[in-house]
C-alpha positions in Angstrom: -10.5 -17.6 37.1 -9.5 -14.1 36.1 -5.8 -14.9 36.1 -6.5 -18.0 34.0 -8.5 -16.2 31.4 -5.9 -13.4 31.2 -3.1 -15.8 30.8 -4.9 -17.7 28.1 -5.6 -14.6 26.1 -2.0 -13.3 26.5 -0.7 -16.6 25.2 -3.0 -16.7 22.2 -2.5 -13.0 21.4 1.3 -12.9 21.9 1.9 -15.9 19.6 1.6 -13.8 16.4 4.9 -12.3 17.5 6.8 -15.4 18.5 4.9 -18.5 17.4 5.3 -17.7 13.7 9.0 -18.4 13.9 8.3 -22.1 14.2 6.6 -22.1 10.8 9.2 -19.7 9.3 12.2 -21.9 10.1 11.6 -24.0 7.0 11.6 -20.9 4.8 14.6 -18.9 5.9 16.2 -19.4 2.5 13.9 -16.9 1.0 15.9 -14.0 -0.4 15.2 -10.4 0.6 16.1 -9.4 -3.0 13.9 -10.2 -5.9 15.6 -10.0 -9.3 14.7 -10.7 -12.9 18.1 -10.8 -14.7 18.6 -8.9 -18.0 18.4 -12.1 -20.1 15.3 -13.5 -18.5 11.8 -13.2 -20.1 8.5 -13.6 -18.2 5.5 -14.5 -20.3 2.3 -13.1 -18.8 1.7 -11.0 -15.7 4.4 -10.8 -13.0 4.0 -10.2 -9.3 6.9 -9.5 -6.9 7.5 -8.1 -3.4 10.6 -7.8 -1.2 13.0 -5.5 0.5 14.7 -4.8 -2.8 13.1 -5.6 -6.2 15.0 -5.1 -9.4 13.4 -5.9 -12.8 16.2 -5.9 -15.4 14.6 -8.5 -17.8 11.5 -8.5 -19.9 7.9 -9.0 -18.7 5.4 -9.7 -21.5 2.4 -8.6 -19.5 1.5 -6.4 -16.5 3.9 -6.1 -13.6 2.8 -5.6 -10.0 5.7 -4.7 -7.8 6.0 -3.8 -4.1 9.1 -3.3 -1.9 11.4 -1.1 0.1 13.4 -0.2 -3.0 12.0 -0.9 -6.5 14.1 -0.5 -9.6 12.6 -1.2 -13.0 15.4 -1.0 -15.7 14.1 -3.7 -18.0 11.1 -3.8 -20.3 7.5 -4.1 -19.3 5.2 -4.9 -22.3 2.1 -4.0 -20.3 1.2 -1.8 -17.3 3.4 -1.2 -14.3 1.8 -0.9 -10.9 4.3 -0.4 -8.1 4.6 0.9 -4.6 7.6 1.2 -2.3 9.8 3.5 -0.2 12.0 4.4 -3.2 10.7 3.7 -6.8 12.9 4.2 -9.9 11.4 3.5 -13.3 14.3 3.8 -15.7 13.5 1.1 -18.2 10.7 0.9 -20.8 7.0 0.4 -20.1 4.8 -0.1 -23.1 1.6 1.0 -21.5 0.7 2.9 -18.3 2.7 3.4 -15.1 1.0 3.8 -11.7 3.6 4.3 -8.9 3.3 5.3 -5.2 6.1 5.8 -2.8 8.2 8.1 -0.6 10.4 9.0 -3.5 9.3 8.2 -7.1 11.5 8.8 -10.1 10.6 8.1 -13.8 13.6 8.4 -16.1 12.7 5.8 -18.8 10.3 5.5 -21.7 6.5 5.2 -21.0 4.2 4.4 -23.9 1.0 5.3 -22.0 -0.1 7.5 -19.1 1.8 8.1 -15.8 0.2 8.4 -12.4 2.4 9.2 -9.4 1.6 9.5 -5.7 4.1 10.2 -3.0 6.3 12.6 -1.1 8.9 13.5 -3.8 8.0 12.9 -7.4 10.3 13.5 -10.4 10.0 13.0 -14.2 13.7 13.2 -15.1 15.0 14.9 -18.3 15.9 11.5 -19.8 12.3 10.2 -19.6 9.8 10.0 -22.5 6.2 10.1 -21.6 3.8 9.5 -24.6 0.6 9.9 -22.6 -0.6 12.3 -19.8 0.7 12.9 -16.3 -1.5 12.7 -13.1 0.2 13.2 -9.8 -0.5 14.0 -6.1 2.0 14.5 -3.3 4.5 16.8 -1.8 6.9 18.0 -4.5 6.8 17.4 -8.2 9.5 18.1 -10.8 8.8 17.6 -14.5 11.9 17.9 -16.7 10.9 15.6 -19.6 8.3 16.2 -22.3 4.8 15.0 -21.6 3.0 13.7 -24.7 -0.5 14.9 -23.5 -1.8 17.1 -20.7 -0.9 17.1 -17.0 -3.1 17.3 -13.9 -1.6 17.4 -10.4 -2.3 18.4 -6.8 1.0 18.9 -5.0 2.7 21.3 -2.5 5.3 22.5 -4.9 5.5 21.9 -8.7 8.3 22.7 -11.2 7.7 22.4 -15.0 10.9 22.4 -17.0 9.9 20.9 -20.4 7.1 20.6 -22.9 3.6 19.7 -21.7 1.8 18.9 -25.0 -1.6 19.7 -23.8 -3.5 21.5 -21.0 -2.2 21.8 -17.5 -4.6 21.8 -14.5 -2.9 22.2 -11.1 -3.7 22.8 -7.5 -0.5 23.8 -5.8 1.2 25.7 -3.0 3.8 27.1 -5.4 4.1 26.7 -9.2 7.3 27.4 -11.2 8.0 27.3 -14.9 11.7 27.3 -15.9 13.0 28.9 -19.1 12.7 25.5 -20.8 9.0 25.1 -19.9 6.3 25.1 -22.6 2.6 24.5 -22.2 1.0 23.7 -25.6 -2.5 24.3 -24.2 -4.1 26.2 -21.3 -2.6 26.7 -17.9 -5.2 26.6 -15.1 -3.9 26.6 -11.6 -5.3 27.1 -8.1 -3.0 28.7 -5.6 -2.7 31.5 -3.1 0.4 32.7 -4.9 1.2 33.8 -8.4 3.1 31.3 -10.5 6.8 31.9 -11.0 7.0 32.0 -14.8 10.6 32.5 -15.9 11.6 34.5 -18.9 11.7 32.1 -21.9 8.9 29.9 -20.6 5.9 29.8 -23.0 2.1 29.1 -22.5 0.5 28.9 -25.9 -3.1 28.9 -24.5 -4.7 30.9 -21.8 -3.2 31.2 -18.3 -5.8 31.4 -15.5 -4.9 31.9 -11.8 -7.7 30.6 -9.6 -7.7 31.4 -5.9 -8.8 28.6 -3.6 -12.4 28.9 -2.2 -12.4 30.9 1.0 -15.7 29.6 2.3 -15.1 28.1 5.7 -17.3 25.1 4.9 -15.5 24.4 1.6 -12.2 24.6 3.3 -13.3 22.1 6.0 -14.5 19.7 3.3 -11.3 19.9 1.4 -9.3 19.5 4.6 -11.3 16.4 5.7 -11.1 14.9 2.2 -7.4 15.4 2.1 -6.9 13.9 5.6 -9.1 11.0 4.7 -7.3 10.4 1.4 -3.9 10.7 3.1 -4.7 8.2 5.8 -6.2 5.7 3.3 -3.0 5.8 1.2 -0.8 5.7 4.2 -2.8 2.9 5.8 -2.7 0.9 2.5 1.1 1.3 2.2 1.7 0.5 5.9 -0.5 -2.7 5.6 1.4 -3.6 2.5 4.8 -3.4 4.1 3.7 -5.2 7.3 2.0 -7.9 5.3 5.0 -8.5 3.2 7.2 -8.8 6.3 4.7 -11.1 8.0 4.5 -13.4 5.0 8.3 -13.5 4.8 8.9 -14.3 8.4 5.9 -16.6 9.0 4.7 -17.9 5.6 3.2 -21.1 6.9 1.4 -19.5 9.8 0.0 -16.8 7.5 -1.2 -19.5 5.1 -2.9 -21.6 7.8 -4.6 -18.6 9.4 -5.9 -17.4 6.1 -7.2 -20.9 5.3 -9.0 -21.0 8.7 -11.0 -17.9 7.8 -12.8 -19.7 4.9 -12.7 -23.3 6.4 -14.2 -22.1 9.7 -16.0 -18.8 9.0 -18.7 -19.2 11.7 -16.3 -20.3 14.3 -13.8 -17.5 13.4 -16.5 -14.9 13.7 -17.8 -16.3 17.0 -14.3 -16.6 18.6 -13.4 -13.2 17.3 -16.5 -11.6 18.8 -15.9 -13.3 22.1 -12.3 -12.1 22.1 -13.2 -8.6 21.2 -15.8 -8.5 24.1 -13.8 -10.2 26.8 -10.4 -8.6 26.3 -11.4 -5.0 27.1 -13.3 -6.2 30.2 -10.3 -8.1 31.5 -8.0 -5.1 30.7 -10.3 -2.9 32.8 -10.5 -5.4 35.7 -6.8 -5.9 35.8 -6.1 -2.2 35.7 -7.9 -1.7 39.0 -5.0 -3.3 40.9 -1.4 -2.1 41.1 -0.1 -5.6 40.3 -2.4 -6.0 37.4 -1.5 -2.7 35.6 1.5 -4.1 33.8 -0.6 -7.2 32.7 -3.4 -4.9 31.6 -0.9 -2.8 29.5 0.6 -5.9 27.9 -2.8 -7.4 27.2 -4.1 -4.1 25.7 -1.0 -3.8 23.4 -1.3 -7.4 22.1 -5.1 -7.0 21.7 -4.6 -3.8 19.5 -1.9 -5.5 17.5 -4.1 -8.5 16.8 -6.9 -6.2 15.7 -4.6 -4.6 13.2 -3.1 -7.9 11.9 -6.6 -9.3 11.3 -7.0 -7.5 8.0 -3.6 -8.8 6.8 -4.7 -12.4 7.1 -8.2 -11.7 5.7 -6.5 -10.0 2.7 -4.5 -13.1 2.0 -7.6 -15.2 2.2 -9.5 -12.9 -0.2 -6.5 -13.0 -2.6 -6.4 -16.8 -2.5 -10.1 -17.0 -3.1 -10.0 -14.7 -6.2 -6.9 -16.5 -7.7 -8.7 -19.8 -7.1 -11.9 -18.6 -8.8 -10.0 -17.6 -12.0 -7.9 -20.8 -12.0 -4.6 -18.9 -11.9 -1.4 -19.4 -10.0 0.4 -16.6 -8.1 3.0 -16.2 -5.4 2.2 -15.5 -1.8 3.1 -11.8 -2.1 1.0 -11.3 -5.2 -2.0 -13.0 -3.6 -1.7 -10.7 -0.6 -1.4 -7.5 -2.6 -4.4 -8.5 -4.7 -6.5 -9.2 -1.6 -5.4 -6.1 0.2 -6.3 -4.0 -2.8 -9.8 -5.5 -3.1 -10.3 -5.1 0.7 -9.2 -1.5 0.6 -11.5 -0.6 -2.3 -14.5 -2.4 -0.8 -14.1 -0.5 2.5 -14.4 2.8 0.7 -18.1 2.0 0.0 -20.3 4.0 2.5 -22.0 1.9 5.2 -21.3 -1.4 3.5 -17.6 -0.8 3.7 -17.9 -0.2 7.5 -19.9 -3.4 8.0 -17.4 -5.4 6.0 -14.4 -3.9 8.0 -16.1 -4.9 11.3 -16.7 -8.5 10.0 -13.1 -8.6 8.7 -11.7 -7.7 12.2 -13.9 -10.3 13.9 -13.2 -13.1 11.5 -9.5 -12.3 11.4 -9.1 -12.1 15.2 -11.0 -15.4 15.5 -8.8 -17.1 12.9 -5.6 -15.8 14.6 -6.8 -17.1 18.1 -7.9 -20.5 16.6 -4.6 -21.0 14.8 -2.6 -20.0 17.8 -4.6 -22.3 20.0 -3.7 -25.2 17.6 -0.1 -24.2 17.5 0.0 -24.0 21.3 -1.3 -27.5 21.6 1.2 -28.8 19.0 4.2 -27.2 20.8 2.9 -28.4 24.2 2.5 -32.0 22.8 6.1 -31.9 21.5 7.2 -30.5 24.8 8.7 -27.4 23.1 7.1 -25.1 25.6 
């Protein structure tokens, strides 16, 4: 009985890795590159995701872009919200830009405010920012004029042009080049004095604040920073994994997401049963020498399924929202919307934790249910 239960669970848990290929076969023509040519015009909001996304045309609305490499060299007549490994905004954005990534560069015209989050952040000298700048990350370089003030919390910051307003900064090191000008006050928090080069100007008051030295405050700041980092990293990781999953197994992803709303009670029940039984079987199998490899495989697949649960639930949430507002959107856009909503909801104390638990149970149940149906289909067709 134990061997049979273990075998069944392994089959239904491992299929997310191999079974999706059956559904993906019909969609292998999907390009890894998303491109809006220079002459194309998109009326309304635009959603795109892929390994490489290039926007060379015009979007008459907001643009939501995610990918490994994102290049915006066209015109966005609305807001730009983007995330990726490398993000380069060198076109024209009429309103605000919100970008996150490993390396983010803004070298075009922005009519509104700019918010940047990432490892390496740069506002190149060719850029024109009409609004304010807010950023958080590793290193920040500002070599273009900023129309309003700037607020940032980074490891190292370099200001090399006009900030037409106040500057508030929490930094490890702050440097102002000879071309730097701060039209308002400069308030910075750092253990070190700012490196203000000869020729740099601060027209307001310069205030050097030392970080609080109270142990409790430091602990709170550290915990807050760690929590924020893991939330951002978790969101970006889920975003990338979800995009890959949708690309490789679009039909399986769709069916699993549909199962969550079509069979919510069954999904929760099966998910709860799976979550309870699997660890028990892992422990039982681990007591025998022969069963240790099985236990390790089962544990890995179980943890993977727990993680993938929120991906499918995010797709389901996105589809539900799009359906409620009677709009049409692509698979990637639906997923990004759902993941964003899920992430924000889980930030709510207590309620967020409860929802996260329900999401895991429902997602796991939907995965097992869909895999069970797929297994039956393949067995009927004598493909396994």
